C-alpha positions, 0 to 999 in steps of 0.5 A: 534395509529399513535404516537405508530406506530412511537415510535415502529418503532424508538425503532425497529431501535435503536435495529438494529443499533448496530447489523449493526455497529458490522456486519464487514466481517471477512476472513480466513487466506487462503482468506487473503493470496490469497488477498495479493498474488494477488497484485503481480500477478495482477501487474506482473513481472518487476514491476517499483517502483518510489520513489517520492518527495512531497505530494502523491495524495489524490485520490491515483493511480487514480490521476496523478503523483505528485512530482519528481521521485527521484529514479526509479527501475525495481523490481526483477521478484519475487518481493514479497515473498509469503504471510503468517500468521494466525491471521495477514497475511503479504507479504514482499518484496523479493530480492534487491530493489535498484536504483544505481544512483538516478535520481534527488535530494529531499526528498522522501515522497511517492512511487508508484508501476506500471506495467511494462509499468511504467505508470499504477499505482497499489500501492501508499504509504508513504516513510520514513527512519528507525523508521519513520513508513512509508509504505516503508522504505529507507536507506535515504530519503534525496536523492542526485542525483546519490546516491544509493537508497535502499528499506530496508523494504516494507510489506503489511498486511491483518488482520481481 
């Protein structure tokens, strides 16, 4: 009898496992728009962007800064456009994101967006040039000191 019970339990578990694997949460476009819009409202106005050299910290914003800050800029007061979309919701940069004179020379590899204090990190991602597939696209990843650095594209996405 005990062997029968064990086999029945295993059979029941086998039936339930596919259900658990397929049970992903799905959000409405309104919820996904609110989630993306909360990024800007949480970080607030006068956010600070630092484009850095070297490998990004593996623990994200919880880890200390890594690499050299090549370009540092205070973002526009309304630095992200309102989120929009239905199937895929996106939120793109708003205004001009530019450091007119780079602080150091090196290869841009990652970025961090901080609160206005410049020390509280909220977002971290990769930096590439056009066509490189990074989270943030800049006009040139080989930065020379005093060279202008322009963010040409930055979009965050929320899909189901």
